[in-house]
C-alpha positions as CSV (number, residue, x, y, z in Angstrom):
1,M,-48.9,-12.6,-38.2
2,K,-47.7,-11.2,-34.9
3,N,-45.2,-8.3,-34.8
4,K,-42.7,-9.5,-32.1
5,Q,-40.1,-7.1,-30.8
6,A,-37.1,-9.0,-29.4
7,F,-33.4,-8.5,-29.3
8,T,-31.2,-10.3,-31.7
9,M,-28.3,-12.3,-30.6
10,I,-25.9,-9.8,-32.1
11,E,-27.4,-7.0,-30.1
12,I,-27.1,-9.0,-26.9
13,V,-23.5,-9.8,-27.6
14,V,-22.7,-6.2,-28.4
15,V,-24.2,-5.0,-25.1
16,I,-22.4,-7.7,-23.1
17,S,-19.1,-6.7,-24.8
18,M,-19.6,-3.1,-24.0
19,I,-20.3,-3.9,-20.4
20,L,-17.2,-6.1,-20.2
21,V,-15.0,-3.3,-21.7
22,A,-16.4,-0.7,-19.3
23,S,-15.9,-2.9,-16.3
24,S,-12.3,-3.7,-17.3
25,V,-11.6,0.0,-17.5
26,L,-13.2,0.6,-14.1
27,I,-11.3,-2.3,-12.5
28,G,-8.0,-1.0,-13.9
29,S,-8.7,2.4,-12.5
30,V,-9.6,1.1,-9.1
31,M,-6.4,-1.1,-9.0
32,G,-4.3,2.0,-9.9
33,V,-5.8,3.9,-7.0
34,I,-5.2,1.0,-4.6
35,K,-1.6,0.8,-5.7
36,R,-1.0,4.5,-5.3
37,N,-2.6,4.5,-1.9
38,D,-0.3,1.6,-0.8
39,E,2.8,3.4,-2.1
40,Q,1.8,6.5,-0.2
41,K,1.2,4.5,3.0
42,K,4.7,2.9,2.6
43,A,6.3,6.3,2.1
44,S,4.5,7.5,5.3
45,I,5.8,4.6,7.2
46,R,9.3,5.1,5.9
47,E,9.2,8.8,6.9
48,S,7.8,8.0,10.4
49,Y,10.3,5.2,11.0
50,A,13.2,7.5,10.0
51,S,12.0,10.3,12.3
52,A,11.4,7.9,15.2
53,S,14.9,6.4,14.6
54,I,16.5,9.9,14.8
55,L,14.8,10.4,18.2
56,Y,15.8,6.9,19.3
57,F,19.4,7.5,18.2
58,D,19.6,10.8,20.0
59,E,18.3,9.2,23.2
60,Y,20.2,5.9,23.1
61,G,23.2,6.5,20.7
62,A,22.3,3.5,18.5
63,C,19.8,2.5,16.0
64,P,16.7,0.6,17.2
65,L,17.0,-3.2,16.7
66,D,13.4,-3.4,15.3
67,V,10.2,-1.5,15.1
68,D,9.1,-3.0,18.4
69,A,11.7,-0.9,20.2
70,L,10.2,2.3,18.7
71,I,6.7,1.2,19.6
72,D,7.8,0.4,23.2
73,K,9.2,3.9,23.5
74,K,6.1,5.3,21.9
75,L,8.0,6.9,19.1
76,I,5.9,5.2,16.4
77,S,2.3,4.0,16.4
78,A,1.7,0.3,16.3
79,E,-1.4,1.0,14.2
80,L,0.7,2.8,11.5
81,V,2.9,-0.2,10.9
82,K,0.2,-2.9,11.4
83,G,0.2,-5.2,8.4
84,Y,3.7,-4.1,7.2
85,I,7.2,-5.4,7.5
86,I,10.0,-2.8,8.0
87,V,13.5,-3.9,7.0
88,V,16.5,-1.7,7.6
89,D,20.0,-2.6,6.4
90,P,22.0,-2.9,9.6
91,I,25.2,-1.7,7.9
92,T,23.6,1.6,6.8
93,D,22.3,4.5,8.8
94,C,18.8,3.7,10.2
95,R,17.8,7.3,10.1
96,D,18.0,7.5,6.3
97,E,14.6,6.8,4.9
98,N,16.0,5.8,1.5
99,K,17.6,2.8,3.3
100,I,14.3,1.6,4.8
101,T,12.3,-1.1,3.0
102,V,8.6,-1.4,3.8
103,T,6.6,-4.5,2.6
104,K,3.0,-5.2,3.0
105,T,2.3,-8.6,4.7
106,E,-0.2,-11.0,3.2
107,S,-3.7,-10.5,4.7
């Protein structure tokens, strides 16, 4: 009679379950980091847009029509806003960063 050493089906299922639980925790953590990074980037864009709008307003006496006006005047970097849509309510003050909405475009 041979003495075989093999894993039982229950042991394999337990190991696979542990791997799945660990990977789901890891994926959740990574997604949280990605979301926080995106929110920080949006906040940075809002601050930069508001600052650039102040400079534009001081120079031209009006809010910029779009982000391209700020890019053309070299008040904001095209690389900073690449992949994002910036929306400013035309009725409110463009220099108030709380009135600026930044949305990531689909890649």
